[in-house]
N, C-alpha and C positions, 0 to 999 in steps of 0.2 A: 400543512403544506404537502400536497401530493408530489410523488416523484417527478411527474411531468412538469411541475412548477418550480423545480430547482433552478435557481437563476444562473444565468451566464454573467460572470463578473469579468469585466474588461479591465485589465491592469493599466491600461493607458491613462485614465483619469487619476488613478492612484499614483502613478509614477510622475506625471507631469502636470496634473491639475492643481488648482488652488485649494485652499482649506475647505471650501464648501464641497467641492467635488470629492475630495478625499473623505470627508465626513459622510457623504452619501454612500460611497463605496463601502466604508466600514459598517455603516448601519445595515446595508443589505447583507453583508457577510454575517453579521450577528444574527439577523432574522433567520437566514437559511440554516445556520449551524444549530440554532435552537430547535428547529423543526425536524431536520433530517440528518444533520451532520455531513451533508454533501454540498459541493459547489461544482459548477463548470467554470473553468478559468480560461479566458481568451486573452489575446494580447501578450502572451507569455514569451514570444520571441524565439521559440524552438522551431527550426526549419523542419517541416513535415517530412522532408526527404531523409532526415537522419533516422528517425524510428523506422521508416520504411526499409532502409538499408539494414538496420539491425534485425528486423523481422526476416529479411531474405537470408541473412547469414545464419541466424538462429534456426530457421526452418531447415536448412541443410544439415545442421547437426542433429536436430530432433528426428529427422527422417532416416538417420543411419540405423543399421541393425542394432539390436540390443547389445550384442556382443562387443560392438565398437564403443558403445556408451558406458558399459559396465565399469571400466577402469576408473571412470570419473565419479562413481556413485559415492554420495556422502549422506550423513544424517541431517535432519532438519536443523537449521541454524549454522550449518557449515557451508563451505564454498565449493560448488561443483554441481553435479547432476543429481537431482531428486527424481528418481524413477517412478514408475507406476506403483501406486499403493503406499508411497512414503508418508503422505499427509492425510489427515482427516480433520479439517478445520473446525467442524462442528464441536469437537471435543473442547475447544476453547470456551464454549458456552456450557460445557458439561453434558452435551447431548451426544449419545452414541450414534454412529453412522458408518456405512461402508466407506472405504478410502476414497479420496477425491480422484476424479477422472482427469488427471492432468500429469504432465511432466514439467519440470522446471530446471533452469540453470540459475543458481543462486550466487550472487556476489554480496560482499559486505565491506564495511570500512576496513582499511588495511594499513593506514599510516600509523606507525607505533607512537605511543605516548611516552615511552621510556619507563613506564611502570610495569614490571614483568608480569605480575598477576593479571592486570587489566589487559595487557597486550595479548597474552596467551588465550584469553577467553573471547576478546572482542575485536582484535586488530590483527588477525592472522592474514597471510598473503592470499590473494585470490588465485583461483585456478582458471585456466583458459584452455579450451579444446583445441588441440593442435590441428585437427581436421579443418577448422575454419579460422585461420589466422587473422583474417580481416575483421573478426568480431572485436578483437581487443582495442584497436584505435577507435572504432565506432562507439563502443560502450564507454570507453574512457572519456571521450568528448561529451557523451550524453550525461554521464555522471556529474561532470563539472557543472553542466547547465542545471541539473536537478538540485544540486547542493545550493547553488545561488538562488534558484527559484524558491526552494523550501524556506530558506532564511527570510526571503522577501515576504513569503506568505505568513511566517511567524510574526514578522513586524506588523503586517496588516491585521493579524488576529489580535495582537496586543492592543493596537489602537481601537479595534472594534469593541474591546472590553473596557476602554477608557483608561488604559494603563500606559506607562512609558513604552516607546516603540521597541526598546531592547529588553522588555520584561522576559521574553522567552529566549531571544538570541544571546543574551548574556550567558546562557547555559548551552550554547552550541559552538564554543570555541574549538573543540576537538570531539565532535559528536560521533556516535555510531549511526549507521544506516544500513539498510538492506536493499538489494535490488534483485528482483526476480524477472526472468524471462519465462512466462508461463505459456506452455503449449497445450492447447485443447484440441486433440485430434477427434476424428469422427469414430463412429461405432465399428468401422472396419479395423480399427486399431485397438480400441478399448472394450469392444463388445457392447451388448445392450446393457443399459444402466440397471442396477439392482434397485429394489424398492428403497427410497430414501437416499439414493446416491446422486451426487451432483458433481459438476466439474470442480466446484469449490463449495463446500457446505456452508451453511449460515454461520456468520461470525462477525465480530468487529476486529479491526486492526489494533495493534498493540501500542503503537508509538504516539508521535505528536501529529504529524500530517502525512498522508499518503498521496502521491501524485501518480496518476494512472493514465497511460496512453493506451487506449483500447480500440478494438475493431467492433463494429456493430454486428450482431448475429442473432439468430433465433434462439440459440443456446447461449445467450450472453448474460450480462450483468443485470441483477435485480436489486432494488433497494427496498428496505423495510421502514415504514413509518408507522407510528402508533395510530394515526388517523386513518390510514388507507391500506395497511398491510403490505403485502409484496406487490411491487409494480416494476415493470421494465424501466431501467435507468434511462434517462434522456441522453441523447447523443448529439454532439455537434462536432463535425470533423475539424473545425478550427480551434476547438477547446480541449483542454486536459480536464480529466475528472479528478477532483480533490475531495478527500474526506478526512475527518479527524479520527484519531485512535483513542484507545483507552487512557493513556497517560494524559493527553490533553483534556479529555472529559473530566478526569479526576482533578486536574489542575484548575479547571474552571468551576469546580464544585457542582458538576453536572448541569451548569447553565447550558452547555452544549452537549449534545448527545454524540457518542461515538457512532459513526455511520455503519449501521448493520446491513450486511449485503451477502449475496451468494451469486454463484454462476451456474446457470441451468445446465443440465446434461445435454448431450447431443440430441436435437429434436427428431422425433420420429419421421417428420415430413422432409427433413434435410439431414439425414444421418451422416453424410460425408462432410458436413460443415467442419472447417478447421479455422481456429482463431489463435492468434498470438498476442498476449498482453505484455506491456512493459510496466512494471510496478515498482515504484521507488518508495520505500518505507523510511521516513525520517524519524529520528529519535532525539537524543540530547547527549550531553557529556556523560560518560560513565559515572554512575553512583550520584546522580543529581537527586536531591531531596525534593520530591514532588508533594507540595502541600496545597490543599484546596483554597481557592480564593474565598474570602469571607463574604457574607451578605453585605450589601445588596447585589453584588455581582454573582456570587455563587449561591446555589440553592441548598446543597448538601455538603457537610464537612466530612470528608473521608479521612481515615487514618493516613498520616503521611507514609509514603513508600519510598524506598530506594529504587530509582528508576530501573536499574539493570537487574536487580533481584526480581523485580516484577516481570521484566521482559523475559528473563530466563525461564521463569515459571510458565509463562504463556507458550514459549517455544517448545518446552518439554510436553505441554499438554496436547499439542496437535501432532506430535510424533507418534505414528501408529504403533511402532514397536513398544513405546513406553506406555501408551494408554491401554494397550491390550494385554499387558503382562498379567 
C-alpha cells in the first residue's frame, strides 16, 4: 500500500452502523495497519476551530524571543518547552543525526494515581506559559477529546483483530499520554539544514496510537512503507492522521507495523514555511505487561515488556544530551 493509498476511515459507520458496516470498517483498518501503520480518520467530531485557536495561541508563544522561553525549558519527557536542539528522533532507531529542526511545548498525563513512585515519574503537573493564558482552556478541551477518541480507536483496533472490544481499553483506566505542540519554523529561524537534518528525523512512535492534527506543507510529513519507500503523507483537511506505535506493534505480534515517518526540513523553494502540529501520543496504564498476540493473529512473538520501562528507554534515546554523552 503506497502512502497515497492510505484510507480515510469514517467513524460514522463504526459508531452508528449495523454489524456489517462495523465489520467492513474494522477490515479496512486491519488492512491499512498491516501495510503502513497509518490511517486518516474522518467523522471524529473535533471542531476544526479548536486546533486552529490552539495554533494561534501556541504560535504567539513560539515567536517570543528565546530569553522569554528559556525559563520554561525542560528535558525530553518533561512538561514545558523543548527548545532548539533538544531532540534527535532518529536515535530511537539507532541512527545518528543532527538535532531536529523544531521547538515543542510538551504536555503529559498529570492526574495522580496515588502511587508515589509512579506519580513522580509519569503524572507530574503540567506547565503553562503565562504569556498566553488562553492556551490552557483550549488545550484542556482538546485533550479531553483526544482521550475519548483514542479509547474509541483502541476499541476499533481490538475488533479489527477479532478480539473483545475492551482488549486494549481494559489497560487504559488511568493511562499515560503525551501531547506536543510542535513548531516547525523557517530557515530564517533555524538556519539552513545540515546534511541529514530534518524537522523530525525518521522514527516510529513509542506508544499505542498517535493522533495528529497537521498542516500541509512542502516541508511536511512523509511516511515510509516497505513497498514504496518514503512518500509524502496524504492529507485531508477533514481528517486526523492516526498511526500506531511500537507498543501496539509488539502487542499485535508485528501483524501491524508501527508507522515509520519523518518531517522534511524547510524546503529550499519555500524557506519561510512555518507549520504547527498537534500530536497526541496515547499509551496505557503504567507498567502494563505487553505480550504479543499469538498466531494466527500475530506473526512474531516478542519478549513481554513492561510498557513504561520500554517507554522510558525510548524517551531517553531521543534526548540529544543523553545520546551524545
